MIDODO-208830 format. One line per 2 residues: for each residue x, y, z of C-alpha. Coordinates in pm, 1 decimal. Each point is the difference from the previous one (the first is absolute). Layout:
BEGIN
X:Y:Z ~ ...
This chain:
BEGIN
0.0:0.0:0.0 ~ 133.1:342.6:-91.0
33.1:244.7:291.8 ~ 58.7:365.4:-74.2
293.1:136.8:193.3 ~ 116.6:350.6:98.8
374.9:32.8:67.1 ~ 20.3:-357.6:122.2
-323.1:6.4:202.0 ~ -320.1:-172.3:-93.8
-302.6:217.3:-72.0 ~ -154.6:-100.4:332.6
318.8:82.6:187.0 ~ 31.3:328.9:-182.5
-356.7:102.8:88.6 ~ 57.3:-100.6:363.7
321.4:201.7:15.4 ~ -170.0:309.6:-141.6
-284.0:-34.9:249.4 ~ 246.7:-36.7:286.7
190.2:311.4:-111.7 ~ -325.7:193.9:-30.4
-112.1:-94.6:351.3 ~ 344.4:78.3:140.3
-15.9:345.4:-161.0 ~ -349.0:57.7:143.5
117.2:-112.9:347.2 ~ 305.0:228.1:2.7
-204.1:293.8:-131.2 ~ -259.9:-58.9:270.8
263.6:-3.8:274.0 ~ 154.9:323.9:-130.6
-338.2:171.4:-9.5 ~ -83.1:-124.9:351.1
326.0:130.2:145.3 ~ -48.2:334.0:-176.8
-350.2:27.2:144.0 ~ 122.6:-69.3:353.9
278.0:257.6:-29.0 ~ -246.8:256.6:-129.1
-235.7:-63.5:291.7 ~ 266.3:4.4:276.1
209.1:319.1:42.5 ~ 367.8:-64.8:-44.1
216.7:30.3:313.1 ~ 184.2:326.2:-21.9
187.9:-25.7:328.1 ~ -37.0:193.6:324.6
-81.6:369.5:-25.2 ~ 317.3:200.7:-44.6
148.6:186.1:292.0 ~ -68.3:372.7:-9.6
226.7:203.4:-225.1 ~ 123.4:272.8:229.5
101.9:216.8:-293.0 ~ -369.9:30.1:-71.3
-77.6:91.3:358.6 ~ 241.1:287.8:47.0
-67.2:277.7:60.5 ~ -328.5:-47.5:183.1
-265.5:234.8:131.5 ~ -209.9:-250.8:195.5
228.2:-52.5:299.7 ~ -15.4:324.9:203.4
81.4:-199.9:312.8 ~ 366.7:-14.3:-105.2
184.7:308.7:129.7 ~ 332.6:166.1:66.4
79.9:65.2:367.2 ~ 245.1:266.5:113.2
115.3:28.0:360.6 ~ 275.6:244.0:99.2
155.3:-14.3:-345.6 ~ -12.6:-378.8:-27.6
-238.5:-121.4:-267.1 ~ -124.0:-331.5:-126.2
-307.7:-179.4:-120.2 ~ -304.7:-83.0:207.3
-359.5:-108.2:-34.0 ~ -330.9:44.0:176.2
-96.5:-293.8:221.6 ~ -300.7:187.9:142.1
-170.9:323.6:-100.3 ~ 218.8:191.0:246.5
309.9:-223.2:31.2 ~ 299.4:-27.6:-233.1
257.0:-276.3:29.8 ~ 361.4:69.9:-91.3
354.1:-98.8:96.2 ~ 170.8:65.8:334.2
285.0:149.8:-200.7 ~ -241.5:277.2:-106.1
-189.2:53.0:326.8 ~ 238.5:-55.7:288.3
-156.2:172.9:300.2 ~ -352.5:2.8:139.8
-141.7:352.5:-6.9 ~ 189.4:118.4:-306.5
-199.2:192.3:-259.1 ~ -44.8:-155.6:-341.5
-110.7:115.2:-343.9 ~ -189.1:-241.8:-224.2
-51.3:51.9:-373.3 ~ -212.3:-217.6:-229.3
-52.9:-33.3:-375.8 ~ -299.3:235.4:5.1
223.9:286.4:103.0 ~ -132.8:14.8:355.6
250.3:86.2:269.9 ~ -92.2:-107.7:351.5
162.3:47.0:334.9 ~ 29.0:-261.3:268.5
189.1:-120.9:302.0 ~ 201.5:-315.0:65.1
-194.4:-209.2:252.5 ~ 200.4:-323.8:-9.0
343.5:-106.1:-121.6 ~ 232.5:-294.5:40.2
308.4:215.4:-57.4 ~ 158.9:-64.8:341.0
-27.5:-377.2:-38.2 ~ 93.3:13.7:-367.7
315.2:207.7:50.8 ~ 108.6:-214.9:294.6
-31.1:-315.7:-208.8 ~ 139.6:150.9:-322.2
190.2:-259.0:-197.7 ~ -180.8:-297.8:150.5
-250.2:-214.2:-186.6 ~ -287.9:109.4:224.8
55.1:375.4:-29.4 ~ -247.3:43.0:-285.5
-291.4:-106.0:220.7 ~ 36.6:330.6:185.7
47.4:213.8:-309.6 ~ -345.8:158.2:16.3
-166.4:321.9:106.5 ~ -356.1:134.1:3.6
-101.6:358.9:-68.4 ~ -341.1:125.1:109.0
-141.6:244.8:-252.1 ~ -147.1:318.9:143.9
-286.6:29.8:-249.4 ~ -172.5:-280.5:-187.2
-53.6:13.6:-374.6 ~ -196.2:-323.6:-18.8
286.1:-173.3:-178.6 ~ -73.0:-370.4:-13.3
270.4:-201.6:175.4 ~ 168.4:-283.2:-183.0
-124.1:-348.6:85.5 ~ 248.2:-243.5:149.8
58.7:-371.6:10.4 ~ 264.0:-208.8:179.4
359.7:-88.1:-69.3 ~ -97.5:-366.7:25.2
-181.3:32.2:-333.1 ~ 325.5:81.1:-180.5
180.7:-291.0:-160.5 ~ 355.5:-4.4:-138.9
13.9:135.1:-356.1 ~ -329.8:185.8:57.2
-48.7:310.4:-214.8 ~ -2.3:317.1:211.2
-13.3:372.4:-65.2 ~ 105.3:298.8:207.5
-204.1:318.5:-36.9 ~ 154.9:341.8:43.1
-85.0:360.8:-76.4 ~ 226.2:167.7:-255.1
-70.1:345.2:-142.7 ~ -360.0:-11.8:126.1
-62.5:-332.3:-171.1 ~ -19.2:-345.6:154.5
228.3:-243.1:-178.4 ~ 53.3:-370.6:52.3
325.1:-190.4:-13.1 ~ -3.5:-374.5:-30.8
198.1:-236.3:221.4 ~ 8.6:-371.3:64.8
-1.3:-161.4:342.9 ~ 340.1:-169.4:9.9
-84.4:-176.4:325.6 ~ -167.2:44.2:337.8
205.3:50.5:315.0 ~ -241.0:-26.6:290.2
-211.2:316.3:-13.4 ~ 214.4:152.2:-275.3
-44.1:-16.5:-375.2 ~ 337.3:-3.2:-172.5
-30.3:173.8:-335.4 ~ 202.6:-88.6:-306.6
140.0:353.2:-32.8 ~ 94.5:290.9:223.3
-280.2:260.6:1.9 ~ 95.3:362.6:-56.4
5.3:229.8:302.1 ~ -322.4:175.5:-100.8
-181.9:-333.0:39.0 ~ 82.3:-28.8:371.0
-327.5:-23.7:190.3 ~ -196.4:-79.5:-315.7
-265.3:-273.0:-19.3 ~ 87.7:-338.5:-145.6
-294.4:-131.2:-202.2 ~ -57.7:-363.0:-85.2
-107.5:-30.1:-361.7 ~ -230.6:-288.1:-79.5
-49.3:-116.7:-356.4 ~ -258.0:207.0:-181.4
-28.0:250.1:287.1 ~ 25.0:375.3:-27.6
258.9:153.4:230.6 ~ -251.2:245.3:147.8
-181.2:-292.3:165.2 ~ 312.5:-193.2:100.9
62.7:-62.9:368.9 ~ 288.7:154.7:191.7
215.6:-280.1:141.4 ~ 297.0:201.6:118.1
185.7:328.4:26.6 ~ 340.7:72.9:-151.2
263.8:15.7:273.9 ~ 308.4:220.6:0.7
307.6:-125.2:-190.2 ~ 179.1:-47.0:332.3
-223.4:-305.9:48.3 ~ 99.7:-165.1:-325.7
106.4:-361.0:28.2 ~ 276.7:23.4:-257.5
-189.2:-186.1:-270.8 ~ -281.1:249.0:-54.7
-214.2:269.4:155.6 ~ -219.8:-67.2:301.9
-365.7:69.3:67.9 ~ -163.3:-63.5:334.9
-332.7:-182.9:4.7 ~ -297.5:230.9:50.3
-156.6:-228.6:261.1 ~ 317.6:23.1:211.7
-4.3:380.6:-26.7 ~ -362.8:3.1:114.6
90.6:-204.3:308.2 ~ 293.3:229.3:81.0
-217.3:311.0:-33.2 ~ -274.7:-155.4:210.4
255.7:-56.3:276.4 ~ 71.6:374.9:-7.5
-368.1:88.2:24.6 ~ -71.7:66.1:-368.4
-240.4:-237.8:-175.7 ~ -103.9:-23.2:-362.3
C-alpha cells in the first residue's frame, strides 16, 4: 500500500506533528497573555518611598520654632519646646538669670531669661563621654507669640545608619543639613560628621521614609564640639534632656 510521506514522516504522523505544534503555540500564547494580565492588575513593586531630599526642603518657612539664641555675645541654635520655652546648648546659656535674645525665621526678636542650664556639670565633666548629657539650657521667653513647639520622640527610636537632619536658622531662613547616625553611645547619638558651630543647640530630626521634615520628631539636640567622640559629632537624646531639665524644676 502506498503511504504519502512528508520529509520522512507518514501523512498521519505529519498531521499529528502539526496539531501538536499548534496546541503548543496556543498553550504558550495563553500563558504569556495570563502573565501579562496579572502584571497589569497588580502594581509593580517600586521599592520603599525615597528618603526626603533635603535640597528640596531648604530653605523652609514652615518651621518658626527653630531659632537663634544669643546670650552675652554667645550665640547658637535653639528650638521651642513649649510656647514660652526655648532649648539650647549650655555653651550658649551658661548662667541662670542671664538675659537672652531669641530670633526666628519670621523676623521676630524676643527677649528671655535663662531659667535652667547644665553648664556647671558640663564644664566640670568636659572631655568625658558623659559631658554631653549636661550640655543643655532653657530660656523662658518673656512674651509668647504662639509659636508651635517642635514635637519630640526618644533616642531609643534611633537606629544605627538612621537618616537624620539638623535644623538651623541662617539669614532668616530655616535650613536642614543631613546626617547619618553612626552609632548610639548610651543617651548620645554619634553623627557621621562634625556639625558646624552654628548648629550647636539645634534640633536633630529623625526622618522617616516618605515623611516631610516639618512633621518629623525631634530625637536629640546637637552638643558642643567639645563633646565629640573623635569619630563624629555628638547629639544628646531629647528624652535625657527633658529628665535633666525636670530635675532643675523646668518641665516640657
